[in-house]
C-alpha positions as CSV (number, residue, x, y, z in Angstrom):
1,M,-1.9,17.6,16.2
2,S,-2.5,17.6,19.8
3,A,-1.3,16.3,23.1
4,A,-2.7,16.2,26.7
5,F,-1.3,14.8,30.0
6,R,-3.4,12.9,32.2
7,P,-3.9,14.9,35.5
8,D,-1.5,12.9,37.4
9,G,1.1,13.6,34.8
10,R,2.0,9.9,34.2
11,V,0.3,9.3,31.0
12,L,0.3,11.4,27.8
13,A,-2.1,11.2,25.0
14,T,-1.3,12.4,21.4
15,S,-3.1,12.6,18.2
16,G,-2.3,12.8,14.6
17,A,-3.3,12.9,10.9
18,D,-3.0,9.2,10.8
19,H,-6.5,8.9,12.1
20,T,-5.4,7.7,15.6
21,A,-4.7,8.8,19.1
22,R,-1.8,7.3,21.2
23,L,-1.2,6.8,24.8
24,W,2.3,6.8,26.4
25,D,3.6,6.0,29.7
26,V,5.8,9.1,30.6
27,A,6.3,8.3,34.4
28,D,10.0,8.3,33.4
29,V,10.1,11.3,30.9
30,R,13.6,10.2,29.7
31,R,12.1,6.7,28.6
32,P,8.5,7.2,27.3
33,R,6.9,4.0,26.8
34,P,4.0,3.3,24.1
35,L,0.8,1.8,25.8
36,A,-2.0,1.9,23.3
37,V,-3.0,3.0,19.9
38,L,-6.8,4.1,19.6
39,E,-8.2,3.4,16.3
40,G,-11.4,3.9,14.6
41,H,-11.5,7.4,13.4
42,T,-11.6,7.8,9.6
43,D,-10.0,11.2,9.5
44,A,-7.2,13.2,11.4
45,V,-7.8,13.3,15.1
46,R,-7.6,17.1,15.7
47,T,-7.5,17.0,19.6
48,V,-7.5,14.8,22.6
49,A,-8.6,15.8,26.2
50,F,-8.6,13.9,29.6
51,D,-11.5,14.5,32.0
52,P,-10.2,15.7,35.5
53,R,-10.3,12.3,36.9
54,G,-8.2,10.7,34.3
55,R,-10.6,8.0,33.6
56,L,-12.0,9.3,30.4
57,L,-10.5,10.4,27.1
58,A,-12.2,12.5,24.4
59,T,-10.8,12.3,20.7
60,A,-12.3,14.8,18.4
61,S,-11.9,14.3,14.7
62,Y,-12.2,15.9,11.4
63,D,-14.5,12.8,10.5
64,R,-17.2,14.8,12.4
65,T,-17.3,12.6,15.5
66,V,-16.0,12.5,19.1
67,G,-14.7,9.4,20.6
68,L,-15.1,8.6,24.3
69,W,-12.8,6.2,25.7
70,D,-12.3,4.5,29.1
71,V,-8.7,4.9,29.9
72,S,-8.9,3.6,33.4
73,D,-6.5,1.1,32.4
74,P,-4.5,3.0,29.7
75,G,-2.9,-0.1,28.3
76,R,-6.5,-1.6,27.6
77,A,-8.3,1.6,26.5
78,V,-11.9,0.8,25.3
79,R,-14.1,3.1,23.2
80,I,-17.4,3.2,25.1
81,T,-19.3,5.6,22.9
82,T,-19.2,8.0,19.8
83,L,-20.8,11.4,19.8
84,T,-22.2,12.4,16.2
85,G,-24.5,15.0,14.7
86,Y,-21.8,17.2,13.5
87,S,-22.1,18.6,9.9
88,E,-18.4,19.6,10.0
89,G,-15.1,18.5,11.2
90,L,-14.3,18.9,15.0
91,T,-11.7,21.6,16.1
92,S,-11.4,21.1,19.9
93,A,-12.9,19.4,22.9
94,V,-12.6,20.5,26.6
95,F,-14.1,18.8,29.9
96,S,-15.6,21.1,32.6
97,P,-13.6,21.2,35.9
98,D,-15.9,18.5,37.5
99,G,-15.8,16.3,34.4
100,D,-19.5,16.2,34.0
101,V,-19.8,18.3,30.8
102,L,-17.9,18.0,27.6
103,V,-17.8,21.1,25.3
104,T,-16.7,20.5,21.6
105,T,-16.1,23.1,18.8
106,A,-16.4,22.5,15.1
107,A,-16.3,24.3,11.8
108,D,-20.0,24.5,11.6
109,A,-19.9,27.5,14.0
110,V,-21.9,25.6,16.7
111,V,-20.5,25.0,20.2
112,R,-22.0,21.7,21.4
113,V,-22.5,20.9,25.1
114,W,-22.8,17.2,26.3
115,D,-23.7,15.8,29.8
116,V,-21.2,13.0,30.1
117,G,-21.9,12.3,33.8
118,D,-22.7,8.9,32.6
119,P,-20.3,8.5,29.6
120,R,-21.9,5.4,28.4
121,H,-25.1,7.4,27.8
122,P,-24.0,11.0,27.0
123,R,-26.9,13.5,26.6
124,A,-26.9,16.6,24.3
125,L,-27.6,19.9,25.9
126,P,-28.5,23.1,24.3
127,G,-25.8,24.3,21.8
128,L,-24.2,27.6,21.9
129,R,-25.0,29.8,18.9
130,G,-23.6,33.2,18.2
131,H,-20.2,32.7,16.3
132,T,-20.6,33.5,12.6
133,D,-17.7,31.3,11.3
134,R,-15.8,28.3,12.4
135,V,-15.2,28.0,16.1
136,L,-11.7,26.8,16.9
137,C,-11.1,26.5,20.6
138,A,-12.7,26.7,24.1
139,A,-11.7,27.0,27.7
140,F,-13.5,26.7,31.2
141,T,-12.8,28.8,34.3
142,S,-11.4,26.8,37.1
143,D,-14.9,26.8,38.9
144,G,-16.5,25.7,35.5
145,R,-19.0,28.7,35.7
146,V,-17.8,30.5,32.6
147,L,-16.8,29.1,29.2
148,A,-14.8,31.2,26.7
149,T,-15.0,30.2,22.7
150,G,-13.0,31.6,19.9
151,G,-13.1,31.4,16.2
152,F,-12.7,32.5,12.7
153,D,-15.2,35.4,13.2
154,N,-12.4,37.1,15.1
155,T,-14.4,37.1,18.4
156,V,-14.1,35.6,21.8
157,R,-17.5,34.8,23.2
158,L,-18.3,34.3,27.0
159,W,-20.9,32.0,28.2
160,D,-22.5,31.3,31.5
161,L,-22.5,27.6,32.2
162,R,-23.5,27.5,35.9
163,R,-26.5,25.6,34.5
164,P,-25.3,23.7,31.4
165,D,-28.8,22.8,30.5
166,R,-29.6,26.5,30.4
167,P,-26.6,28.4,29.1
168,R,-26.6,32.1,28.5
169,P,-24.4,34.5,26.6
170,L,-22.4,36.9,28.8
171,G,-20.3,39.2,26.5
172,V,-18.3,39.4,23.3
173,L,-14.5,40.2,23.1
174,T,-13.3,42.0,20.0
175,G,-10.1,43.4,18.7
176,H,-8.3,40.5,17.1
177,Q,-7.7,40.9,13.3
178,N,-8.0,37.2,12.2
179,G,-9.2,33.9,13.8
180,I,-8.7,33.0,17.4
181,V,-7.0,29.5,17.8
182,S,-6.2,29.2,21.5
183,L,-7.8,30.3,24.8
184,A,-6.6,29.7,28.4
185,F,-7.9,31.3,31.9
186,A,-5.7,32.2,34.7
187,P,-6.2,30.6,38.0
188,G,-9.2,32.5,39.7
189,G,-11.0,33.0,36.2
190,R,-10.5,36.7,36.3
191,T,-8.0,36.8,33.3
192,L,-8.2,35.3,29.9
193,A,-5.6,34.9,27.4
194,S,-6.2,34.5,23.6
195,G,-3.9,33.3,20.7
196,S,-4.7,34.3,17.1
197,Y,-3.7,34.0,13.6
198,D,-3.1,37.8,13.6
199,R,0.3,36.7,15.3
200,T,-0.7,38.4,18.7
201,S,-2.0,37.2,21.9
202,R,-4.4,39.2,24.0
203,V,-4.9,39.3,27.8
204,W,-8.4,40.3,28.9
205,D,-9.8,41.3,32.5
206,V,-13.0,39.4,32.6
207,T,-13.9,40.1,36.2
208,D,-17.1,41.3,34.9
209,P,-17.5,39.3,31.7
210,A,-20.3,41.7,30.5
211,F,-18.0,44.6,30.7
212,P,-14.5,43.3,30.0
213,S,-11.6,45.7,30.0
214,E,-9.5,46.7,27.0
215,P,-7.1,44.0,26.5
216,L,-3.3,43.8,26.9
217,V,-1.8,43.0,23.3
218,L,1.2,40.8,23.3
219,S,3.2,41.1,20.2
220,G,6.3,39.4,19.0
221,H,5.6,36.3,17.3
222,A,6.2,36.2,13.6
223,D,3.3,34.0,12.8
224,V,0.2,32.3,14.2
225,V,-0.1,32.0,18.1
226,Y,-1.3,28.3,18.2
227,S,-1.3,27.9,22.0
228,V,-1.4,29.9,25.3
229,A,-1.1,28.7,28.8
230,F,-0.8,30.2,32.2
231,S,1.4,28.9,35.0
232,P,-0.2,27.3,38.0
233,D,0.3,30.5,40.0
234,G,-0.9,32.8,37.1
235,R,2.4,34.9,37.3
236,S,3.6,33.8,33.7
237,L,2.0,33.2,30.4
238,A,3.6,30.9,27.7
239,T,2.6,31.4,24.0
240,A,3.7,29.1,21.3
241,G,3.8,30.1,17.5
242,K,4.1,28.7,14.2
243,D,7.4,30.7,14.1
244,T,8.8,27.9,16.1
245,T,9.4,30.0,19.1
246,V,7.8,29.7,22.7
247,R,7.6,33.1,24.5
248,L,7.3,33.6,28.3
249,W,5.5,36.7,29.6
250,D,5.7,38.0,33.1
251,M,2.2,38.7,34.1
252,R,3.4,40.5,37.3
253,T,4.1,43.6,35.4
254,S,0.9,45.5,36.4
255,V,-1.3,46.7,33.5
256,L,-4.1,49.2,34.5
257,S,-6.9,49.4,32.2
258,G,-10.2,51.0,31.9
259,H,-9.7,54.0,29.6
260,S,-11.3,53.9,26.2
261,S,-8.7,56.3,24.6
262,P,-5.0,56.9,24.9
263,V,-3.5,57.8,28.3
264,Q,-1.9,61.2,27.9
265,S,-1.0,62.4,31.3
266,L,0.3,60.7,34.6
267,A,1.1,62.1,38.0
268,A,2.3,60.1,41.1
269,S,1.8,61.3,44.7
270,P,4.8,62.2,46.7
271,D,4.2,59.2,49.1
272,G,4.1,56.9,46.0
273,R,0.5,55.6,47.0
274,L,-1.6,57.2,44.5
275,L,-1.4,57.5,40.6
276,V,-3.4,59.6,38.4
277,A,-3.8,58.7,34.6
278,G,-5.6,61.3,32.4
279,S,-7.3,60.3,29.1
280,Y,-10.3,61.6,27.2
281,R,-12.6,63.7,29.6
282,T,-11.6,61.5,32.6
283,A,-8.7,60.8,34.9
284,R,-8.6,57.7,37.1
285,V,-7.1,57.6,40.6
286,W,-5.4,54.2,41.4
287,D,-4.2,53.0,44.7
288,L,-0.7,51.6,44.1
289,S,-0.4,50.3,47.8
290,A,-3.6,48.0,47.8
291,P,-2.8,44.6,49.2
292,G,-4.1,42.7,46.1
293,G,-2.2,45.0,43.6
294,P,-3.1,48.4,42.1
295,A,-7.0,49.1,42.6
296,P,-9.0,52.0,41.3
297,L,-10.3,54.5,43.6
298,A,-12.1,57.0,41.7
299,T,-12.7,58.6,38.5
300,L,-12.4,62.6,38.0
301,T,-14.8,64.0,35.6
302,G,-15.4,67.7,34.5
303,H,-13.0,68.2,31.7
304,T,-14.8,68.2,28.4
305,D,-11.7,67.0,26.2
306,N,-8.5,65.2,26.6
307,I,-6.7,65.7,29.7
308,T,-3.0,66.2,28.8
309,A,-1.4,67.3,32.1
310,A,-1.5,66.4,35.6
311,A,0.6,67.3,38.8
312,F,0.5,66.6,42.5
313,H,1.0,69.4,45.0
314,P,4.1,68.6,47.3
315,G,1.8,67.8,50.2
316,G,0.0,65.0,48.2
317,R,-3.6,66.2,48.9
318,L,-4.0,68.6,46.1
319,L,-3.9,67.6,42.3
320,A,-4.0,69.9,39.2
321,T,-5.3,68.6,35.9
322,G,-5.2,70.6,32.5
323,G,-6.9,69.7,29.2
324,Q,-7.6,70.5,25.7
325,D,-10.9,72.2,27.0
326,R,-8.3,75.1,27.9
327,T,-8.9,74.7,31.7
328,I,-6.9,73.8,34.6
329,R,-8.9,72.1,37.5
330,L,-7.9,71.7,41.1
331,W,-8.8,68.6,43.0
332,D,-8.9,67.8,46.8
333,L,-7.6,64.2,47.1
334,S,-7.6,64.2,50.9
335,D,-9.9,61.3,50.8
336,P,-8.8,59.8,47.3
337,G,-11.7,57.7,47.1
338,R,-14.1,60.6,47.3
339,P,-12.2,63.5,45.3
340,L,-13.7,67.1,45.5
341,S,-13.6,69.7,42.7
342,L,-12.0,72.9,44.1
343,A,-11.6,75.3,41.4
344,V,-11.5,75.8,37.5
345,L,-9.0,78.1,36.0
346,S,-9.8,79.3,32.5
347,R,-7.6,82.0,31.3
348,H,-5.9,80.2,28.4
349,E,-7.0,80.6,24.9
350,A,-5.9,77.2,23.7
351,N,-5.1,73.7,25.1
352,V,-3.6,73.5,28.5
353,T,-0.4,71.3,27.8
354,S,1.6,71.2,31.1
355,V,1.0,72.0,34.7
356,A,3.6,72.1,37.6
357,F,3.5,73.1,41.3
358,G,6.5,75.1,42.7
359,P,8.5,73.2,45.4
360,G,6.8,75.1,48.2
361,G,3.5,74.3,47.0
362,D,2.3,77.9,46.8
363,L,2.9,78.5,43.2
364,L,1.0,76.7,40.2
365,A,2.2,77.2,36.7
366,G,0.0,76.2,33.5
367,A,1.5,76.2,30.0
368,S,-0.7,76.4,26.9
369,A,-0.6,75.9,23.1
370,D,-1.5,79.6,23.0
371,G,2.1,80.5,23.6
372,T,1.9,81.6,27.4
373,I,2.5,80.4,30.8
374,D,0.1,81.6,33.7
375,L,1.4,81.7,37.2
376,W,-1.1,81.3,40.1
377,R,-0.9,81.5,43.9
378,V,-2.7,78.4,45.3
379,S,-2.3,79.1,49.1
380,D,-6.1,78.8,49.1
381,P,-6.8,76.4,46.2
382,R,-10.6,77.2,46.4
383,R,-9.6,80.9,45.5
384,P,-6.6,80.7,43.3
385,A,-4.8,84.2,42.5
386,H,-3.6,84.9,39.1
387,L,-0.1,86.4,39.5
388,T,1.4,87.0,35.9
389,T,1.6,85.7,32.5
390,L,4.8,84.8,30.8
391,G,5.0,85.0,27.1
392,G,7.6,82.4,25.8
393,S,7.5,81.8,21.9
394,G,5.7,82.4,18.9
395,G,4.3,78.9,19.3
396,S,2.9,76.3,21.8
397,V,4.5,76.0,25.2
398,D,4.4,72.3,25.5
399,T,6.2,71.4,28.8
400,I,7.1,73.2,32.0
401,T,8.9,72.5,35.2
402,F,10.2,74.4,38.3
403,V,13.8,74.4,39.2
404,R,15.4,75.3,42.6
405,G,17.8,78.2,41.5
406,G,20.2,78.5,44.4
407,P,21.1,82.1,44.9
408,D,19.1,83.0,41.7
409,G,15.9,82.1,43.4
410,L,13.1,79.8,42.0
411,L,13.4,79.2,38.2
412,L,10.8,77.9,35.8
413,A,11.8,76.1,32.7
414,G,9.4,76.1,29.6
415,A,9.8,74.8,26.1
416,G,7.7,73.9,23.1
417,A,7.2,74.2,19.4
418,D,10.1,76.6,18.7
419,A,12.8,74.0,20.2
420,V,14.1,76.7,22.5
421,I,14.2,76.2,26.3
422,R,13.6,79.2,28.5
423,L,14.7,79.7,32.1
424,W,12.7,82.2,34.1
425,R,13.4,83.5,37.6
426,V,10.0,83.6,39.1
427,A,11.0,84.2,42.9
428,G,13.3,86.5,44.3
429,P,14.1,90.2,44.2
430,G,12.5,91.9,41.3
431,G,10.1,89.2,40.3
432,P,10.3,87.4,36.9
433,R,13.2,88.4,34.7
434,D,13.8,87.9,30.9
435,P,14.6,84.4,30.4
436,V,17.9,82.5,29.8
437,T,17.5,80.4,26.6
438,L,19.0,77.2,25.7
439,R,19.3,75.9,22.1
440,G,20.2,72.7,20.4
441,H,17.0,70.6,19.6
442,T,16.2,70.6,16.0
443,G,12.4,70.0,16.7
444,A,9.8,70.9,19.2
445,V,10.7,70.2,22.9
446,T,8.1,67.7,24.4
447,R,9.2,67.3,27.9
448,L,11.4,68.9,30.5
449,A,12.4,67.2,33.7
450,V,14.8,68.3,36.5
451,S,17.0,66.1,38.6
452,P,16.2,66.1,42.3
453,D,19.3,68.0,43.2
454,G,18.4,70.7,40.7
455,R,21.7,70.5,38.8
456,T,20.5,68.7,35.6
457,L,18.0,69.5,33.3
458,A,16.7,66.8,30.7
459,S,14.8,67.9,27.5
460,A,13.2,65.5,25.2
461,G,12.2,66.5,21.6
462,L,10.5,65.5,18.6
463,D,13.9,65.0,16.9
464,G,14.4,61.8,18.8
465,S,17.0,63.0,21.2
466,V,17.2,63.8,24.8
467,R,19.6,66.4,26.0
468,L,21.1,67.0,29.4
469,W,21.9,70.4,30.6
470,D,24.1,71.6,33.4
471,L,22.2,73.9,35.6
472,T,24.9,74.5,38.3
473,G,24.8,78.2,37.3
474,P,21.5,78.6,35.9
475,G,22.6,81.9,34.2
476,D,25.4,80.0,32.4
477,A,23.6,76.7,31.7
478,R,25.5,74.6,29.3
479,A,24.8,71.2,27.3
480,V,26.3,68.2,28.8
481,A,25.3,65.3,26.6
482,T,22.8,64.2,24.0
483,L,21.2,60.8,24.5
484,T,20.1,59.0,21.2
485,G,18.6,55.7,20.3
486,H,14.9,56.0,20.1
487,A,13.6,55.4,16.7
488,D,10.9,58.3,16.9
489,A,9.9,61.4,19.0
490,V,10.8,61.2,22.5
491,T,7.6,62.1,24.5
492,G,8.4,61.6,28.1
493,A,11.4,62.1,30.5
494,A,11.7,61.5,34.3
495,F,14.5,61.3,36.8
496,S,14.7,58.6,39.5
497,P,14.5,59.9,43.2
498,D,18.2,59.5,43.5
499,G,18.9,61.2,40.2
500,R,21.1,58.3,38.9
501,T,18.6,57.0,36.4
502,L,16.7,58.7,33.6
503,A,13.6,57.1,32.1
504,T,12.6,58.2,28.5
505,G,9.6,57.1,26.5
506,S,9.0,57.4,22.9
507,L,6.5,57.2,20.0
508,D,8.5,54.1,18.9
509,G,6.6,52.3,21.7
510,S,9.7,51.9,24.0
511,V,10.9,53.0,27.2
512,R,14.7,53.5,27.9
513,L,16.4,53.7,31.3
514,W,19.7,55.7,31.1
515,D,22.4,55.3,33.8
516,L,23.7,58.9,34.8
517,A,26.5,58.0,37.1
518,D,28.5,59.9,34.6
519,R,26.2,62.5,32.8
520,R,28.6,62.9,30.0
521,E,28.8,59.1,29.3
522,A,25.2,58.2,30.0
523,R,24.3,54.7,28.8
524,V,21.1,52.6,28.3
525,V,20.9,49.9,30.8
526,A,17.5,48.7,30.0
527,T,14.8,49.0,27.1
528,L,11.3,48.2,28.2
529,T,8.7,47.2,25.6
530,G,5.1,46.1,25.8
531,H,2.8,49.0,25.0
532,D,0.9,48.3,21.7
533,G,1.8,51.5,20.1
534,R,3.1,54.9,21.2
535,V,4.4,55.7,24.8
536,Q,2.5,59.0,25.5
537,T,3.8,59.9,28.8
538,L,5.8,58.3,32.0
539,V,6.6,59.1,35.6
540,Y,8.9,57.7,38.3
541,V,6.8,56.8,41.2
542,P,8.5,58.0,44.3
543,G,10.6,55.3,46.0
544,G,12.4,54.7,42.6
545,R,11.4,51.1,42.1
546,V,8.5,51.7,39.6
547,V,8.1,53.6,36.4
548,A,4.6,54.1,35.2
549,T,4.1,54.6,31.4
550,G,0.8,55.6,29.7
551,G,0.2,54.6,26.0
552,E,-1.8,55.0,22.9
553,D,-3.1,51.5,23.7
554,T,-5.3,53.1,26.4
555,T,-3.3,51.4,29.2
556,V,-1.0,52.3,32.0
557,R,1.9,49.9,32.8
558,L,3.8,49.6,35.9
559,W,7.5,48.5,35.5
560,D,9.7,47.1,38.3
561,V,13.1,48.8,37.7
562,D,14.7,48.2,40.8
563,P,18.1,46.5,39.6
564,G,18.3,44.4,42.8
565,H,14.9,42.9,42.1
566,A,16.0,42.2,38.3
567,A,19.3,40.7,39.4
568,R,17.6,38.3,41.8
569,R,14.9,37.3,39.4
570,I,17.5,36.7,36.4
571,C,19.4,34.6,39.0
572,A,16.3,32.6,40.0
573,L,15.4,31.9,36.5
574,A,18.8,31.1,34.8
575,H,19.6,27.6,34.1
576,P,22.6,27.2,33.7
577,P,23.5,30.1,36.2
578,V,24.4,33.5,34.9
579,T,28.0,34.1,34.0
580,P,30.1,37.2,35.1
581,A,30.1,38.2,31.4
582,E,26.3,37.9,31.1
583,W,26.0,39.8,34.4
584,A,28.0,42.6,33.1
585,A,26.2,42.8,29.7
586,Y,22.6,42.9,31.2
587,L,22.8,44.6,34.6
588,P,23.9,48.0,35.8
589,A,27.5,48.6,36.4
590,D,27.1,49.7,40.1
591,L,25.5,46.2,40.7
592,P,28.6,43.9,41.6
593,F,28.6,40.4,40.4
594,R,27.6,37.5,43.0
595,P,27.7,34.0,42.4
596,P,24.2,33.2,41.3
597,C,21.8,31.1,43.3
């Protein structure tokens, strides 16, 4: 039912339904040797735990007792005392990192704390009360200051145990839909993983235990997640389930949390340093270049509803955001830790759905569900000047992007509810002209993206497809390819800086990377999953190695999509080494096979 290694790894303790615990010599893991059978319990031994010194073993049983054993000589283990006073069977036991405290959990919903500094004379300390159903598991941070407990009331509770004789509650983590059966802290104690009968694991940022962030939800197991464990460096998480599988999760994929509602817009600064994520009423500014990983810099407030659009000026210091409050706001991010509100534009009569700066930075376009696009001159962002209004369709205009039009001047592409893409010439002799129209989607167009060279337009739609259009001659634009594979509406599209890869995000919860070396034969080279729910928006971070995605699960995820990094990592983890056939199957065609590792 349980197993635990002695800290030096040379002895293994196991427990079972036969009322015993057993000790094994595993110095040679290929030839384990039995050392002792620990008898005395009258019911199944639920769990075993070594103290950090490896001299004491605790055995917790359904017989409502805990045995403390002197295992200094594991071949001659001696039971030195028994802990009693439980009204229900034991479910877990864990020692503090210094070995002076033992915490036990039981089906009576009480977490009991014992001073075992002198294991022959253990002393009961104040119990921890708060759970309303059976408590199943407990885990300490590496410094022993914080204890986490989880149970069948579907909560994880955090406790301050810096003074075990005076414990105090710190916070309650909710979200699991069934009992929590396993807990583990990552090294450093800032991250907590939980495993549950609801078939998921959750990863919580508990840097401030009183105000934990929204968790990262890991789905994939088909049954109870019985155990969770971090690697010593904290970079990987292992989860083991009743479905007979063990899953390994890369914790290095950054998850930016803090929003309390879905992330609906993203914008990356031209230098790749800043990322802005828009949600309900607020947008958060992140420093992606911080030495310890992405760090929050500021929160933009002022919008009174969802922030559905965001875009950086080509100079990187000016930001535009648009929202369901019908306004566009301009922000000075010269000092991103202290953003300044510059102007509020409020001509639209319905939600602002998309904003975009022209390549030179003097023009700003804002699209709305009222069916119009407004053009503004923002040479002086404190005093934007309205230039003109373009009427596109009989329905919402949901997405816009500027396109360098060559001899035809600067173009603006817009699309929305009527499934028609329109291309206006907005700079050049004569001002805006009647638009060129592109048709092909069978549902609303949700996102437009243009390649860096201006030759390809990608359109994503509610029909689940992505269409590629050749803009070499904008007046004679034509369809090149239709990309299918998403199982629901496509909500995001972005080209890599070199134009060779297109990232698409969908309400099916996935992100796909498409190789566009041959636009007519575009192919999927990777499918990224991890969001717990719909992908609402995405952006390529300048530099091309990272795709940022925003989700219905209130998180932003940063994905390392550099194929060279992926190849090196696969090579490093593969045992046996990757074969040429596997390399060709899983890595981009333009990355030549090299003998692995």
